N, C-alpha and C positions, 0 to 999 in steps of 0.2 A: 864363891861367887854368889850363891843363893843367899847366904847369910848377909853379905854386903848389900844386896838388893833389898832384902827384908828390912835391914836396919835403915836404909834410905827411905823406904816406904813408910815405916813407922815414924821416922823423923818428920817427913812431910805431913803425915796425918796429924802428928802432935802440933806442928806449926799451924796447920789449918784449923785445928780444934781451938787452939789458943787465940787465933785471930778472929774467930766468929763473933765474940762479944764486941770487939772493936769494930769489926766490919758491920755488924748489925747497927751499932750506934751511928756509925758514919752513914750508912744507907738510910737510916731513919731520919737523920738530920737533913739529908738531901731530899728525901721525899716530902718532908715538911716544907721545904723551900721550893718545890716544884711549882711553877706558875699555873694559874688556872687556864682552862681552855678559853678561847675567845668568847666574850660575852658573859663569862662567869666571874664571880668574885673569888679571889684567892685569899688565903690566910696571910696576914702580914708577917713578914720576917722582921724580927727585932734587930735593929742595927745599933750595936753597942760594942765598945772595946777601946782600943788605943789608936791614935793616928797611925796610918799605914796599914791597918787591917782592911782587907778587901773581901767582899762578898760577891759571888756570881749567882745570879738568879735569872734563868732563861738566857736571853741575849744581853742582859743588863749587867753592868759592873757598878757596885756600890762601894765607895772607898771612904773610910773615915779619915778626915784631914785635921790638921792642927788649926787653931784659931788664926794663927799668922798666915797659914796657907790659904785659909778661907778668905781672909781680908785682902790678900794679894790678888786672888782670883776675882773678887768682887770689885775692887777699886784700883787694881794695878793697871799697867799699860795693856792696851788691846792689840793682839796680833792683827796684822793687816787683813788676813783672809777670814777673820771671824767678826761677828757683830753681836752686840749685846741686845737681847730682846727685852729684858727688864731686870731691875734691881729693886726689891721691895722689902718693907718692914712687915713682919707677920703680926697680925693682931686679930681680935675677934675670936670666934670659935671655929669658923671655917672660912676658907678663901680659895678661889680658883684663879689662875692666871694663864692666859693662852700664849702659845709661841708657835710661830709658823716655821715649818721645815720645807725647803724648796729643793728643786733639782740641783740648783747651784750651791745650796747650803744644806746638804743632807745629814750633817752631823750635829747633834745637840747635847748639851750638858747642863744639868741643873745642880746648883749648890744650895744646900740648906744648912742653916745654923740654928738648931733648936735650943733656945735659951729659957724655955719654960721648965717648970719643976716636974712635968709628967711627959710621957711619950707623945710625940706628934705623929699622926698618921699621914702618910704621903702616898699619892698614887699619880700616875699619868694616864690620861684617857685621850682617845682619838675622836675628833669631830665635835665634841661638846664636853662640858664638865661631867656629864653623866653618860658619856659615850663608852665605847668599847675600851676596857682597861688594857693598857699595854702589858703584855705578858711579863710577869715578874716585878712589876713596878709598885705593887702594894707593899709598903714597908712601914714599920714603926721606927721612929728615930728616938733614941734614948735622950733623956734630959741632958742638956749641956754637951751635946754632941754635934759636931759639924761633919757633913758628908757631902759627897757629890755623886750624881747618878748619870751614867752615860751608857751607850750601847756599844757592842762589839762590831756592829754592822751599820751601814748607813740607814737612816730612817726613811720610810716611805713619805714622799712629799704630801703634806696635809697640815691642818691646824691641830695642835695637841694642847692639852690642858694639864698644868701642874696643880694638883689638888692637895690642900693642907687642911687637917682637922685636928682640933684638940678641945673637946668639949669639957674636959675635967677642969683645967686651970686656964684655958684660953691660950691662943697662939702667942708666942713671944720669940723674937729672933729676927733673922733676915734670910732672904733667898735671892738667887740671881739665876738667870738663864742666858746662855750664849749658843749661837749656832755658827757653823763654820763649813768651809769647803772641804776640809780634811780633818781627820781625827787628830792629827798632830797639832793643829791650830787650837785645839781645846786644852791641850796640856800646858797650861800656863801656871 
C-alpha cells in the first residue's frame, strides 16, 4: 500500500514538474494581458490570428472575424433592438469617434477592419478621447485583420470614445459601432 502511494506521489510530482514550463508560459501570457488600473495606460495586446480566434482581456472580448462577417456586421440588416452609432472609414494617423451607451442601450460592440500594412492601436476611453481607459481595451490590431470588441457585462451609461492610431503608415480600413438593449442583439 505504501509503495502504491509513493508511486502515485512521484507520478503527481512528475506531472506537476513537467507542467511548470507550460503553466509559467500561460501565466506570463495572461499577466501581459492584464488590464491597467483605472487611469493608467496598459500595454496593448496584439490581436492577430485566424477568424474565430477569441481573446479575453478584463471584461472585454476581442474576436477576429472574417472579412465577410465584418461586411455583414457593418452593412447587413439591423436587429430591431440595436442601433448603429457610426460606420466610418479610417484615415489619417489618429481618429476618435464617440458612442453613447444609455440605460436602455447598455451593450456596445465596435468592429474594426485594419487594412493598413502596420498595426493599428485601438482603445476605448470614457468621457473624452483622453479620458479613463476602459480596462483591457488597449489593443494592437495586426495588418489586414478584422476584429470586434465587446464586453461580457453591460456598460455603464456614459459617452465612450473609440480611439484609433497608426502613425507609421496611417490608418486604413473601416470601423463601425452599434449599441443594443441586449447582448444577443449585437450578435449579428
